[in-house]
PyMOL Python script that loads the backbone (N, CA, C, O; Angstrom):
from pymol import cmd

cmd.read_pdbstr("""\
ATOM      1  N   MET A   1       0.828  -1.184   0.000  1.00  0.00           N
ATOM      2  CA  MET A   1       0.000   0.000   0.000  1.00  0.00           C
ATOM      3  C   MET A   1       0.872   1.247   0.000  1.00  0.00           C
ATOM      4  O   MET A   1       2.000   1.241   0.494  1.00  0.00           O
ATOM      5  N   ARG A   2       0.334   2.293  -0.555  1.00  0.00           N
ATOM      6  CA  ARG A   2       1.049   3.556  -0.556  1.00  0.00           C
ATOM      7  C   ARG A   2       0.895   4.239   0.797  1.00  0.00           C
ATOM      8  O   ARG A   2      -0.035   3.953   1.552  1.00  0.00           O
ATOM      9  N   LEU A   3       1.819   5.143   1.089  1.00  0.00           N
ATOM     10  CA  LEU A   3       1.840   5.809   2.387  1.00  0.00           C
ATOM     11  C   LEU A   3       0.569   6.622   2.621  1.00  0.00           C
ATOM     12  O   LEU A   3       0.058   6.656   3.740  1.00  0.00           O
ATOM     13  N   GLY A   4       0.059   7.269   1.591  1.00  0.00           N
ATOM     14  CA  GLY A   4      -1.168   8.058   1.738  1.00  0.00           C
ATOM     15  C   GLY A   4      -2.365   7.195   2.107  1.00  0.00           C
ATOM     16  O   GLY A   4      -3.182   7.586   2.941  1.00  0.00           O
ATOM     17  N   LYS A   5      -2.472   6.028   1.493  1.00  0.00           N
ATOM     18  CA  LYS A   5      -3.580   5.121   1.808  1.00  0.00           C
ATOM     19  C   LYS A   5      -3.453   4.586   3.232  1.00  0.00           C
ATOM     20  O   LYS A   5      -4.451   4.426   3.935  1.00  0.00           O
ATOM     21  N   ILE A   6      -2.232   4.315   3.647  1.00  0.00           N
ATOM     22  CA  ILE A   6      -2.013   3.831   5.006  1.00  0.00           C
ATOM     23  C   ILE A   6      -2.431   4.900   6.008  1.00  0.00           C
ATOM     24  O   ILE A   6      -3.122   4.602   6.983  1.00  0.00           O
ATOM     25  N   GLU A   7      -2.015   6.141   5.775  1.00  0.00           N
ATOM     26  CA  GLU A   7      -2.370   7.224   6.698  1.00  0.00           C
ATOM     27  C   GLU A   7      -3.867   7.483   6.707  1.00  0.00           C
ATOM     28  O   GLU A   7      -4.430   7.780   7.760  1.00  0.00           O
ATOM     29  N   ASN A   8      -4.529   7.376   5.549  1.00  0.00           N
ATOM     30  CA  ASN A   8      -5.982   7.524   5.516  1.00  0.00           C
ATOM     31  C   ASN A   8      -6.666   6.417   6.308  1.00  0.00           C
ATOM     32  O   ASN A   8      -7.646   6.667   7.010  1.00  0.00           O
ATOM     33  N   GLY A   9      -6.156   5.202   6.197  1.00  0.00           N
ATOM     34  CA  GLY A   9      -6.711   4.085   6.966  1.00  0.00           C
ATOM     35  C   GLY A   9      -6.555   4.298   8.460  1.00  0.00           C
ATOM     36  O   GLY A   9      -7.467   4.002   9.231  1.00  0.00           O
ATOM     37  N   ILE A  10      -5.401   4.810   8.874  1.00  0.00           N
ATOM     38  CA  ILE A  10      -5.166   5.099  10.287  1.00  0.00           C
ATOM     39  C   ILE A  10      -6.143   6.145  10.786  1.00  0.00           C
ATOM     40  O   ILE A  10      -6.733   5.987  11.855  1.00  0.00           O
ATOM     41  N   LEU A  11      -6.320   7.217  10.020  1.00  0.00           N
ATOM     42  CA  LEU A  11      -7.259   8.267  10.425  1.00  0.00           C
ATOM     43  C   LEU A  11      -8.686   7.747  10.500  1.00  0.00           C
ATOM     44  O   LEU A  11      -9.433   8.111  11.408  1.00  0.00           O
ATOM     45  N   GLU A  12      -9.064   6.906   9.561  1.00  0.00           N
ATOM     46  CA  GLU A  12     -10.414   6.358   9.543  1.00  0.00           C
ATOM     47  C   GLU A  12     -10.669   5.494  10.781  1.00  0.00           C
ATOM     48  O   GLU A  12     -11.730   5.593  11.397  1.00  0.00           O
ATOM     49  N   ILE A  13      -9.716   4.661  11.142  1.00  0.00           N
ATOM     50  CA  ILE A  13      -9.872   3.816  12.325  1.00  0.00           C
ATOM     51  C   ILE A  13      -9.933   4.670  13.586  1.00  0.00           C
ATOM     52  O   ILE A  13     -10.736   4.396  14.478  1.00  0.00           O
ATOM     53  N   LYS A  14      -9.095   5.701  13.671  1.00  0.00           N
ATOM     54  CA  LYS A  14      -9.119   6.574  14.846  1.00  0.00           C
ATOM     55  C   LYS A  14     -10.446   7.315  14.963  1.00  0.00           C
ATOM     56  O   LYS A  14     -10.926   7.550  16.072  1.00  0.00           O
ATOM     57  N   LYS A  15     -11.048   7.687  13.825  1.00  0.00           N
ATOM     58  CA  LYS A  15     -12.367   8.330  13.867  1.00  0.00           C
ATOM     59  C   LYS A  15     -13.419   7.366  14.397  1.00  0.00           C
ATOM     60  O   LYS A  15     -14.276   7.759  15.188  1.00  0.00           O
ATOM     61  N   VAL A  16     -13.362   6.115  13.970  1.00  0.00           N
ATOM     62  CA  VAL A  16     -14.331   5.120  14.439  1.00  0.00           C
ATOM     63  C   VAL A  16     -14.164   4.896  15.937  1.00  0.00           C
ATOM     64  O   VAL A  16     -15.152   4.807  16.666  1.00  0.00           O
ATOM     65  N   LEU A  17     -12.918   4.804  16.401  1.00  0.00           N
ATOM     66  CA  LEU A  17     -12.679   4.581  17.821  1.00  0.00           C
ATOM     67  C   LEU A  17     -13.103   5.777  18.668  1.00  0.00           C
ATOM     68  O   LEU A  17     -13.471   5.601  19.830  1.00  0.00           O
ATOM     69  N   ALA A  18     -13.059   6.977  18.119  1.00  0.00           N
ATOM     70  CA  ALA A  18     -13.432   8.180  18.859  1.00  0.00           C
ATOM     71  C   ALA A  18     -14.911   8.528  18.716  1.00  0.00           C
ATOM     72  O   ALA A  18     -15.363   9.512  19.302  1.00  0.00           O
ATOM     73  N   ASP A  19     -15.666   7.756  17.961  1.00  0.00           N
ATOM     74  CA  ASP A  19     -17.072   8.056  17.698  1.00  0.00           C
ATOM     75  C   ASP A  19     -17.913   7.806  18.946  1.00  0.00           C
ATOM     76  O   ASP A  19     -18.063   6.664  19.381  1.00  0.00           O
ATOM     77  N   LYS A  20     -18.459   8.876  19.520  1.00  0.00           N
ATOM     78  CA  LYS A  20     -19.265   8.764  20.733  1.00  0.00           C
ATOM     79  C   LYS A  20     -20.649   8.201  20.436  1.00  0.00           C
ATOM     80  O   LYS A  20     -21.229   7.522  21.283  1.00  0.00           O
ATOM     81  N   GLU A  21     -21.187   8.470  19.255  1.00  0.00           N
ATOM     82  CA  GLU A  21     -22.499   7.929  18.891  1.00  0.00           C
ATOM     83  C   GLU A  21     -22.453   6.405  18.837  1.00  0.00           C
ATOM     84  O   GLU A  21     -23.410   5.741  19.235  1.00  0.00           O
ATOM     85  N   ARG A  22     -21.362   5.857  18.356  1.00  0.00           N
ATOM     86  CA  ARG A  22     -21.189   4.402  18.301  1.00  0.00           C
ATOM     87  C   ARG A  22     -21.202   3.827  19.711  1.00  0.00           C
ATOM     88  O   ARG A  22     -21.814   2.789  19.960  1.00  0.00           O
ATOM     89  N   GLU A  23     -20.520   4.510  20.634  1.00  0.00           N
ATOM     90  CA  GLU A  23     -20.501   4.036  22.011  1.00  0.00           C
ATOM     91  C   GLU A  23     -21.882   4.123  22.646  1.00  0.00           C
ATOM     92  O   GLU A  23     -22.258   3.245  23.422  1.00  0.00           O
ATOM     93  N   LYS A  24     -22.642   5.166  22.331  1.00  0.00           N
ATOM     94  CA  LYS A  24     -23.998   5.290  22.883  1.00  0.00           C
ATOM     95  C   LYS A  24     -24.885   4.162  22.388  1.00  0.00           C
ATOM     96  O   LYS A  24     -25.672   3.611  23.158  1.00  0.00           O
ATOM     97  N   ARG A  25     -24.768   3.808  21.106  1.00  0.00           N
ATOM     98  CA  ARG A  25     -25.567   2.703  20.565  1.00  0.00           C
ATOM     99  C   ARG A  25     -25.190   1.388  21.238  1.00  0.00           C
ATOM    100  O   ARG A  25     -26.052   0.555  21.518  1.00  0.00           O
ATOM    101  N   MET A  26     -23.890   1.208  21.496  1.00  0.00           N
ATOM    102  CA  MET A  26     -23.446  -0.027  22.137  1.00  0.00           C
ATOM    103  C   MET A  26     -23.871  -0.082  23.602  1.00  0.00           C
ATOM    104  O   MET A  26     -24.108  -1.168  24.130  1.00  0.00           O
ATOM    105  N   ALA A  27     -23.973   1.074  24.271  1.00  0.00           N
ATOM    106  CA  ALA A  27     -24.219   1.122  25.707  1.00  0.00           C
ATOM    107  C   ALA A  27     -25.704   1.130  26.070  1.00  0.00           C
ATOM    108  O   ALA A  27     -26.038   0.995  27.247  1.00  0.00           O
ATOM    109  N   SER A  28     -26.580   1.279  25.123  1.00  0.00           N
ATOM    110  CA  SER A  28     -28.000   1.421  25.459  1.00  0.00           C
ATOM    111  C   SER A  28     -28.541   0.159  26.138  1.00  0.00           C
ATOM    112  O   SER A  28     -28.571  -0.920  25.546  1.00  0.00           O
ATOM    113  N   GLY A  29     -28.962   0.320  27.384  1.00  0.00           N
ATOM    114  CA  GLY A  29     -29.588  -0.754  28.133  1.00  0.00           C
ATOM    115  C   GLY A  29     -28.648  -1.845  28.592  1.00  0.00           C
ATOM    116  O   GLY A  29     -29.095  -2.953  28.885  1.00  0.00           O
ATOM    117  N   VAL A  30     -27.353  -1.564  28.664  1.00  0.00           N
ATOM    118  CA  VAL A  30     -26.372  -2.579  29.044  1.00  0.00           C
ATOM    119  C   VAL A  30     -25.675  -2.112  30.325  1.00  0.00           C
ATOM    120  O   VAL A  30     -25.306  -0.942  30.428  1.00  0.00           O
ATOM    121  N   PRO A  31     -25.493  -2.995  31.288  1.00  0.00           N
ATOM    122  CA  PRO A  31     -24.755  -2.612  32.501  1.00  0.00           C
ATOM    123  C   PRO A  31     -23.315  -2.201  32.161  1.00  0.00           C
ATOM    124  O   PRO A  31     -22.771  -2.598  31.131  1.00  0.00           O
ATOM    125  N   GLN A  32     -22.716  -1.406  33.041  1.00  0.00           N
ATOM    126  CA  GLN A  32     -21.391  -0.831  32.796  1.00  0.00           C
ATOM    127  C   GLN A  32     -20.334  -1.917  32.563  1.00  0.00           C
ATOM    128  O   GLN A  32     -19.529  -1.806  31.638  1.00  0.00           O
ATOM    129  N   GLN A  33     -20.333  -2.960  33.391  1.00  0.00           N
ATOM    130  CA  GLN A  33     -19.335  -4.027  33.242  1.00  0.00           C
ATOM    131  C   GLN A  33     -19.467  -4.718  31.889  1.00  0.00           C
ATOM    132  O   GLN A  33     -18.470  -4.983  31.217  1.00  0.00           O
ATOM    133  N   ALA A  34     -20.695  -5.003  31.500  1.00  0.00           N
ATOM    134  CA  ALA A  34     -20.923  -5.667  30.215  1.00  0.00           C
ATOM    135  C   ALA A  34     -20.560  -4.746  29.064  1.00  0.00           C
ATOM    136  O   ALA A  34     -20.037  -5.193  28.043  1.00  0.00           O
ATOM    137  N   PHE A  35     -20.840  -3.455  29.230  1.00  0.00           N
ATOM    138  CA  PHE A  35     -20.508  -2.499  28.173  1.00  0.00           C
ATOM    139  C   PHE A  35     -19.007  -2.422  27.956  1.00  0.00           C
ATOM    140  O   PHE A  35     -18.542  -2.413  26.817  1.00  0.00           O
ATOM    141  N   GLU A  36     -18.245  -2.367  29.046  1.00  0.00           N
ATOM    142  CA  GLU A  36     -16.784  -2.295  28.916  1.00  0.00           C
ATOM    143  C   GLU A  36     -16.243  -3.526  28.195  1.00  0.00           C
ATOM    144  O   GLU A  36     -15.369  -3.410  27.336  1.00  0.00           O
ATOM    145  N   ALA A  37     -16.755  -4.688  28.538  1.00  0.00           N
ATOM    146  CA  ALA A  37     -16.297  -5.922  27.889  1.00  0.00           C
ATOM    147  C   ALA A  37     -16.706  -5.941  26.414  1.00  0.00           C
ATOM    148  O   ALA A  37     -15.927  -6.339  25.548  1.00  0.00           O
ATOM    149  N   GLU A  38     -17.939  -5.504  26.145  1.00  0.00           N
ATOM    150  CA  GLU A  38     -18.427  -5.483  24.764  1.00  0.00           C
ATOM    151  C   GLU A  38     -17.637  -4.479  23.915  1.00  0.00           C
ATOM    152  O   GLU A  38     -17.311  -4.746  22.759  1.00  0.00           O
ATOM    153  N   ARG A  39     -17.338  -3.329  24.511  1.00  0.00           N
ATOM    154  CA  ARG A  39     -16.571  -2.311  23.778  1.00  0.00           C
ATOM    155  C   ARG A  39     -15.153  -2.807  23.496  1.00  0.00           C
ATOM    156  O   ARG A  39     -14.626  -2.602  22.403  1.00  0.00           O
ATOM    157  N   ALA A  40     -14.543  -3.451  24.474  1.00  0.00           N
ATOM    158  CA  ALA A  40     -13.185  -3.980  24.272  1.00  0.00           C
ATOM    159  C   ALA A  40     -13.185  -5.036  23.175  1.00  0.00           C
ATOM    160  O   ALA A  40     -12.278  -5.084  22.344  1.00  0.00           O
ATOM    161  N   GLN A  41     -14.215  -5.883  23.181  1.00  0.00           N
ATOM    162  CA  GLN A  41     -14.302  -6.931  22.159  1.00  0.00           C
ATOM    163  C   GLN A  41     -14.569  -6.328  20.777  1.00  0.00           C
ATOM    164  O   GLN A  41     -14.031  -6.813  19.782  1.00  0.00           O
ATOM    165  N   ALA A  42     -15.386  -5.285  20.703  1.00  0.00           N
ATOM    166  CA  ALA A  42     -15.691  -4.652  19.417  1.00  0.00           C
ATOM    167  C   ALA A  42     -14.499  -3.863  18.887  1.00  0.00           C
ATOM    168  O   ALA A  42     -14.309  -3.756  17.675  1.00  0.00           O
ATOM    169  N   ASN A  43     -13.699  -3.312  19.793  1.00  0.00           N
ATOM    170  CA  ASN A  43     -12.561  -2.488  19.381  1.00  0.00           C
ATOM    171  C   ASN A  43     -11.312  -3.309  19.071  1.00  0.00           C
ATOM    172  O   ASN A  43     -10.389  -2.808  18.429  1.00  0.00           O
ATOM    173  N   ARG A  44     -11.270  -4.563  19.518  1.00  0.00           N
ATOM    174  CA  ARG A  44     -10.072  -5.379  19.334  1.00  0.00           C
ATOM    175  C   ARG A  44      -9.639  -5.491  17.869  1.00  0.00           C
ATOM    176  O   ARG A  44      -8.464  -5.268  17.580  1.00  0.00           O
ATOM    177  N   PRO A  45     -10.542  -5.830  16.920  1.00  0.00           N
ATOM    178  CA  PRO A  45     -10.089  -5.908  15.516  1.00  0.00           C
ATOM    179  C   PRO A  45      -9.623  -4.554  14.971  1.00  0.00           C
ATOM    180  O   PRO A  45      -8.691  -4.485  14.169  1.00  0.00           O
ATOM    181  N   LEU A  46     -10.279  -3.491  15.413  1.00  0.00           N
ATOM    182  CA  LEU A  46      -9.864  -2.159  14.958  1.00  0.00           C
ATOM    183  C   LEU A  46      -8.482  -1.810  15.492  1.00  0.00           C
ATOM    184  O   LEU A  46      -7.655  -1.254  14.769  1.00  0.00           O
ATOM    185  N   LEU A  47      -8.233  -2.134  16.748  1.00  0.00           N
ATOM    186  CA  LEU A  47      -6.924  -1.842  17.327  1.00  0.00           C
ATOM    187  C   LEU A  47      -5.826  -2.684  16.682  1.00  0.00           C
ATOM    188  O   LEU A  47      -4.707  -2.208  16.489  1.00  0.00           O
ATOM    189  N   GLU A  48      -6.145  -3.930  16.351  1.00  0.00           N
ATOM    190  CA  GLU A  48      -5.160  -4.773  15.664  1.00  0.00           C
ATOM    191  C   GLU A  48      -4.850  -4.226  14.273  1.00  0.00           C
ATOM    192  O   GLU A  48      -3.691  -4.196  13.858  1.00  0.00           O
ATOM    193  N   GLU A  49      -5.877  -3.797  13.560  1.00  0.00           N
ATOM    194  CA  GLU A  49      -5.676  -3.200  12.226  1.00  0.00           C
ATOM    195  C   GLU A  49      -4.889  -1.901  12.336  1.00  0.00           C
ATOM    196  O   GLU A  49      -4.018  -1.627  11.511  1.00  0.00           O
ATOM    197  N   LEU A  50      -5.197  -1.098  13.359  1.00  0.00           N
ATOM    198  CA  LEU A  50      -4.473   0.152  13.582  1.00  0.00           C
ATOM    199  C   LEU A  50      -2.997  -0.134  13.849  1.00  0.00           C
ATOM    200  O   LEU A  50      -2.130   0.555  13.311  1.00  0.00           O
ATOM    201  N   ASP A  51      -2.705  -1.124  14.659  1.00  0.00           N
ATOM    202  CA  ASP A  51      -1.321  -1.490  14.961  1.00  0.00           C
ATOM    203  C   ASP A  51      -0.597  -1.945  13.692  1.00  0.00           C
ATOM    204  O   ASP A  51       0.553  -1.573  13.460  1.00  0.00           O
ATOM    205  N   THR A  52      -1.278  -2.753  12.874  1.00  0.00           N
ATOM    206  CA  THR A  52      -0.688  -3.228  11.624  1.00  0.00           C
ATOM    207  C   THR A  52      -0.380  -2.065  10.688  1.00  0.00           C
ATOM    208  O   THR A  52       0.700  -2.002  10.101  1.00  0.00           O
ATOM    209  N   LEU A  53      -1.329  -1.149  10.552  1.00  0.00           N
ATOM    210  CA  LEU A  53      -1.125  -0.007   9.655  1.00  0.00           C
ATOM    211  C   LEU A  53      -0.006   0.903  10.154  1.00  0.00           C
ATOM    212  O   LEU A  53       0.792   1.400   9.359  1.00  0.00           O
ATOM    213  N   GLU A  54       0.055   1.123  11.469  1.00  0.00           N
ATOM    214  CA  GLU A  54       1.113   1.980  12.001  1.00  0.00           C
ATOM    215  C   GLU A  54       2.491   1.338  11.826  1.00  0.00           C
ATOM    216  O   GLU A  54       3.473   2.031  11.564  1.00  0.00           O
ATOM    217  N   THR A  55       2.559   0.020  11.971  1.00  0.00           N
ATOM    218  CA  THR A  55       3.829  -0.680  11.738  1.00  0.00           C
ATOM    219  C   THR A  55       4.244  -0.570  10.274  1.00  0.00           C
ATOM    220  O   THR A  55       5.403  -0.299   9.964  1.00  0.00           O
ATOM    221  N   GLU A  56       3.279  -0.784   9.382  1.00  0.00           N
ATOM    222  CA  GLU A  56       3.572  -0.678   7.943  1.00  0.00           C
ATOM    223  C   GLU A  56       3.982   0.747   7.576  1.00  0.00           C
ATOM    224  O   GLU A  56       4.874   0.948   6.752  1.00  0.00           O
ATOM    225  N   ARG A  57       3.331   1.732   8.188  1.00  0.00           N
ATOM    226  CA  ARG A  57       3.683   3.137   7.952  1.00  0.00           C
ATOM    227  C   ARG A  57       5.120   3.408   8.399  1.00  0.00           C
ATOM    228  O   ARG A  57       5.867   4.104   7.712  1.00  0.00           O
ATOM    229  N   GLY A  58       5.500   2.859   9.544  1.00  0.00           N
ATOM    230  CA  GLY A  58       6.876   3.017  10.025  1.00  0.00           C
ATOM    231  C   GLY A  58       7.892   2.427   9.062  1.00  0.00           C
ATOM    232  O   GLY A  58       8.937   3.029   8.814  1.00  0.00           O
ATOM    233  N   PHE A  59       7.593   1.250   8.515  1.00  0.00           N
ATOM    234  CA  PHE A  59       8.496   0.632   7.545  1.00  0.00           C
ATOM    235  C   PHE A  59       8.606   1.480   6.284  1.00  0.00           C
ATOM    236  O   PHE A  59       9.696   1.632   5.732  1.00  0.00           O
ATOM    237  N   LYS A  60       7.484   2.033   5.823  1.00  0.00           N
ATOM    238  CA  LYS A  60       7.522   2.867   4.617  1.00  0.00           C
ATOM    239  C   LYS A  60       8.357   4.116   4.847  1.00  0.00           C
ATOM    240  O   LYS A  60       9.131   4.518   3.979  1.00  0.00           O
ATOM    241  N   ILE A  61       8.203   4.727   6.011  1.00  0.00           N
ATOM    242  CA  ILE A  61       8.977   5.939   6.311  1.00  0.00           C
ATOM    243  C   ILE A  61      10.457   5.616   6.422  1.00  0.00           C
ATOM    244  O   ILE A  61      11.293   6.377   5.935  1.00  0.00           O
ATOM    245  N   GLU A  62      10.797   4.488   7.060  1.00  0.00           N
ATOM    246  CA  GLU A  62      12.207   4.084   7.155  1.00  0.00           C
ATOM    247  C   GLU A  62      12.785   3.783   5.782  1.00  0.00           C
ATOM    248  O   GLU A  62      13.940   4.104   5.505  1.00  0.00           O
ATOM    249  N   GLN A  63      11.981   3.168   4.925  1.00  0.00           N
ATOM    250  CA  GLN A  63      12.442   2.858   3.572  1.00  0.00           C
ATOM    251  C   GLN A  63      12.695   4.149   2.806  1.00  0.00           C
ATOM    252  O   GLN A  63      13.650   4.245   2.037  1.00  0.00           O
ATOM    253  N   ARG A  64      11.837   5.137   3.020  1.00  0.00           N
ATOM    254  CA  ARG A  64      11.991   6.422   2.341  1.00  0.00           C
ATOM    255  C   ARG A  64      13.265   7.117   2.810  1.00  0.00           C
ATOM    256  O   ARG A  64      13.892   7.838   2.034  1.00  0.00           O
ATOM    257  N   ASN A  65      13.654   6.915   4.051  1.00  0.00           N
ATOM    258  CA  ASN A  65      14.835   7.561   4.609  1.00  0.00           C
ATOM    259  C   ASN A  65      16.086   6.689   4.512  1.00  0.00           C
ATOM    260  O   ASN A  65      17.052   6.919   5.239  1.00  0.00           O
ATOM    261  N   SER A  66      16.081   5.702   3.635  1.00  0.00           N
ATOM    262  CA  SER A  66      17.225   4.807   3.522  1.00  0.00           C
ATOM    263  C   SER A  66      18.430   5.537   2.934  1.00  0.00           C
ATOM    264  O   SER A  66      18.302   6.627   2.377  1.00  0.00           O
ATOM    265  N   PHE A  67      19.595   4.920   3.068  1.00  0.00           N
ATOM    266  CA  PHE A  67      20.841   5.527   2.620  1.00  0.00           C
ATOM    267  C   PHE A  67      20.856   5.782   1.120  1.00  0.00           C
ATOM    268  O   PHE A  67      21.338   6.824   0.677  1.00  0.00           O
ATOM    269  N   LEU A  68      20.337   4.850   0.335  1.00  0.00           N
ATOM    270  CA  LEU A  68      20.349   4.996  -1.119  1.00  0.00           C
ATOM    271  C   LEU A  68      19.590   6.246  -1.557  1.00  0.00           C
ATOM    272  O   LEU A  68      20.095   7.023  -2.368  1.00  0.00           O
ATOM    273  N   TRP A  69      18.390   6.446  -1.031  1.00  0.00           N
ATOM    274  CA  TRP A  69      17.602   7.605  -1.454  1.00  0.00           C
ATOM    275  C   TRP A  69      18.208   8.909  -0.968  1.00  0.00           C
ATOM    276  O   TRP A  69      18.142   9.917  -1.671  1.00  0.00           O
ATOM    277  N   ARG A  70      18.795   8.910   0.217  1.00  0.00           N
ATOM    278  CA  ARG A  70      19.463  10.128   0.689  1.00  0.00           C
ATOM    279  C   ARG A  70      20.688  10.431  -0.163  1.00  0.00           C
ATOM    280  O   ARG A  70      20.967  11.595  -0.447  1.00  0.00           O
ATOM    281  N   ALA A  71      21.426   9.398  -0.577  1.00  0.00           N
ATOM    282  CA  ALA A  71      22.606   9.602  -1.427  1.00  0.00           C
ATOM    283  C   ALA A  71      22.191  10.157  -2.785  1.00  0.00           C
ATOM    284  O   ALA A  71      22.829  11.072  -3.307  1.00  0.00           O
ATOM    285  N   VAL A  72      21.133   9.609  -3.350  1.00  0.00           N
ATOM    286  CA  VAL A  72      20.655  10.105  -4.646  1.00  0.00           C
ATOM    287  C   VAL A  72      20.231  11.559  -4.512  1.00  0.00           C
ATOM    288  O   VAL A  72      20.575  12.393  -5.350  1.00  0.00           O
ATOM    289  N   TRP A  73      19.489  11.858  -3.466  1.00  0.00           N
ATOM    290  CA  TRP A  73      18.982  13.224  -3.295  1.00  0.00           C
ATOM    291  C   TRP A  73      20.119  14.206  -3.025  1.00  0.00           C
ATOM    292  O   TRP A  73      20.096  15.320  -3.549  1.00  0.00           O
ATOM    293  N   ASN A  74      21.098  13.828  -2.233  1.00  0.00           N
ATOM    294  CA  ASN A  74      22.171  14.750  -1.850  1.00  0.00           C
ATOM    295  C   ASN A  74      23.309  14.829  -2.851  1.00  0.00           C
ATOM    296  O   ASN A  74      24.088  15.781  -2.796  1.00  0.00           O
ATOM    297  N   VAL A  75      23.443  13.869  -3.770  1.00  0.00           N
ATOM    298  CA  VAL A  75      24.541  13.871  -4.725  1.00  0.00           C
ATOM    299  C   VAL A  75      24.047  14.046  -6.151  1.00  0.00           C
ATOM    300  O   VAL A  75      24.459  14.981  -6.837  1.00  0.00           O
ATOM    301  N   ALA A  76      23.184  13.174  -6.599  1.00  0.00           N
ATOM    302  CA  ALA A  76      22.774  13.168  -8.005  1.00  0.00           C
ATOM    303  C   ALA A  76      21.910  14.373  -8.365  1.00  0.00           C
ATOM    304  O   ALA A  76      22.109  14.981  -9.416  1.00  0.00           O
ATOM    305  N   VAL A  77      20.976  14.719  -7.526  1.00  0.00           N
ATOM    306  CA  VAL A  77      20.076  15.838  -7.847  1.00  0.00           C
ATOM    307  C   VAL A  77      20.847  17.157  -7.958  1.00  0.00           C
ATOM    308  O   VAL A  77      20.621  17.887  -8.923  1.00  0.00           O
ATOM    309  N   PRO A  78      21.740  17.504  -7.029  1.00  0.00           N
ATOM    310  CA  PRO A  78      22.503  18.749  -7.221  1.00  0.00           C
ATOM    311  C   PRO A  78      23.365  18.754  -8.481  1.00  0.00           C
ATOM    312  O   PRO A  78      23.507  19.791  -9.129  1.00  0.00           O
ATOM    313  N   ILE A  79      23.937  17.608  -8.831  1.00  0.00           N
ATOM    314  CA  ILE A  79      24.744  17.540 -10.059  1.00  0.00           C
ATOM    315  C   ILE A  79      23.869  17.794 -11.276  1.00  0.00           C
ATOM    316  O   ILE A  79      24.258  18.545 -12.171  1.00  0.00           O
ATOM    317  N   ILE A  80      22.706  17.184 -11.323  1.00  0.00           N
ATOM    318  CA  ILE A  80      21.795  17.377 -12.455  1.00  0.00           C
ATOM    319  C   ILE A  80      21.321  18.819 -12.536  1.00  0.00           C
ATOM    320  O   ILE A  80      21.279  19.399 -13.621  1.00  0.00           O
ATOM    321  N   VAL A  81      20.966  19.395 -11.407  1.00  0.00           N
ATOM    322  CA  VAL A  81      20.473  20.781 -11.394  1.00  0.00           C
ATOM    323  C   VAL A  81      21.579  21.750 -11.794  1.00  0.00           C
ATOM    324  O   VAL A  81      21.331  22.670 -12.573  1.00  0.00           O
ATOM    325  N   SER A  82      22.784  21.566 -11.283  1.00  0.00           N
ATOM    326  CA  SER A  82      23.870  22.484 -11.636  1.00  0.00           C
ATOM    327  C   SER A  82      24.258  22.340 -13.103  1.00  0.00           C
ATOM    328  O   SER A  82      24.581  23.337 -13.749  1.00  0.00           O
ATOM    329  N   THR A  83      24.235  21.129 -13.640  1.00  0.00           N
ATOM    330  CA  THR A  83      24.533  20.925 -15.065  1.00  0.00           C
ATOM    331  C   THR A  83      23.478  21.600 -15.929  1.00  0.00           C
ATOM    332  O   THR A  83      23.818  22.273 -16.902  1.00  0.00           O
ATOM    333  N   ALA A  84      22.225  21.435 -15.596  1.00  0.00           N
ATOM    334  CA  ALA A  84      21.154  22.068 -16.367  1.00  0.00           C
ATOM    335  C   ALA A  84      21.243  23.587 -16.277  1.00  0.00           C
ATOM    336  O   ALA A  84      21.035  24.282 -17.272  1.00  0.00           O
ATOM    337  N   THR A  85      21.550  24.102 -15.097  1.00  0.00           N
ATOM    338  CA  THR A  85      21.686  25.559 -14.923  1.00  0.00           C
ATOM    339  C   THR A  85      22.859  26.088 -15.733  1.00  0.00           C
ATOM    340  O   THR A  85      22.724  27.115 -16.398  1.00  0.00           O
ATOM    341  N   ALA A  86      23.994  25.423 -15.697  1.00  0.00           N
ATOM    342  CA  ALA A  86      25.163  25.855 -16.463  1.00  0.00           C
ATOM    343  C   ALA A  86      24.872  25.829 -17.959  1.00  0.00           C
ATOM    344  O   ALA A  86      25.277  26.736 -18.686  1.00  0.00           O
ATOM    345  N   TYR A  87      24.184  24.810 -18.415  1.00  0.00           N
ATOM    346  CA  TYR A  87      23.834  24.721 -19.828  1.00  0.00           C
ATOM    347  C   TYR A  87      22.907  25.867 -20.230  1.00  0.00           C
ATOM    348  O   TYR A  87      23.121  26.508 -21.258  1.00  0.00           O
ATOM    349  N   LEU A  88      21.886  26.123 -19.427  1.00  0.00           N
ATOM    350  CA  LEU A  88      20.943  27.202 -19.770  1.00  0.00           C
ATOM    351  C   LEU A  88      21.603  28.575 -19.725  1.00  0.00           C
ATOM    352  O   LEU A  88      21.319  29.426 -20.568  1.00  0.00           O
ATOM    353  N   VAL A  89      22.471  28.796 -18.759  1.00  0.00           N
ATOM    354  CA  VAL A  89      23.160  30.082 -18.673  1.00  0.00           C
ATOM    355  C   VAL A  89      24.094  30.258 -19.874  1.00  0.00           C
ATOM    356  O   VAL A  89      24.122  31.335 -20.467  1.00  0.00           O
ATOM    357  N   SER A  90      24.848  29.238 -20.240  1.00  0.00           N
ATOM    358  CA  SER A  90      25.757  29.363 -21.371  1.00  0.00           C
ATOM    359  C   SER A  90      24.978  29.489 -22.689  1.00  0.00           C
ATOM    360  O   SER A  90      25.460  30.119 -23.629  1.00  0.00           O
ATOM    361  N   ARG A  91      23.826  28.919 -22.761  1.00  0.00           N
ATOM    362  CA  ARG A  91      23.018  28.956 -23.976  1.00  0.00           C
ATOM    363  C   ARG A  91      22.397  30.340 -24.215  1.00  0.00           C
ATOM    364  O   ARG A  91      22.326  30.818 -25.347  1.00  0.00           O
ATOM    365  N   PHE A  92      21.950  30.971 -23.118  1.00  0.00           N
ATOM    366  CA  PHE A  92      21.227  32.228 -23.263  1.00  0.00           C
ATOM    367  C   PHE A  92      22.061  33.472 -23.001  1.00  0.00           C
ATOM    368  O   PHE A  92      21.671  34.559 -23.428  1.00  0.00           O
ATOM    369  N   VAL A  93      23.173  33.357 -22.328  1.00  0.00           N
ATOM    370  CA  VAL A  93      23.995  34.529 -21.993  1.00  0.00           C
ATOM    371  C   VAL A  93      25.008  34.793 -23.094  1.00  0.00           C
ATOM    372  O   VAL A  93      25.194  35.947 -23.478  1.00  0.00           O
ATOM    373  N   PHE A  94      25.657  33.785 -23.606  1.00  0.00           N
ATOM    374  CA  PHE A  94      26.718  34.018 -24.600  1.00  0.00           C
ATOM    375  C   PHE A  94      26.197  33.869 -25.954  1.00  0.00           C
ATOM    376  O   PHE A  94      26.940  34.027 -26.923  1.00  0.00           O
TER     377      PHE A  94
END
""", "prot")
cmd.dss("prot")
cmd.show_as("cartoon", "prot")
cmd.util.cbc("prot")
cmd.orient("prot")
């Protein structure tokens, strides 16, 4: 999955977990002890999915910050930009 989709999935799960209307529907006519157990059981798959997505997001970010990509960005990109700039300046100035 792409990083944007992973982050959207994380936000969506967090919205569901923070939804007070969902908790009110679950709590209607249920004793407090039973409600807590029911809520924990209902939230378990969401929390597992959230953990999976956050782990995958961490791997994607680490992959993005790997040595190869930093080397390309810090070495190759400046060389390409300076070569293109020198070519354009010599083409239009002289």
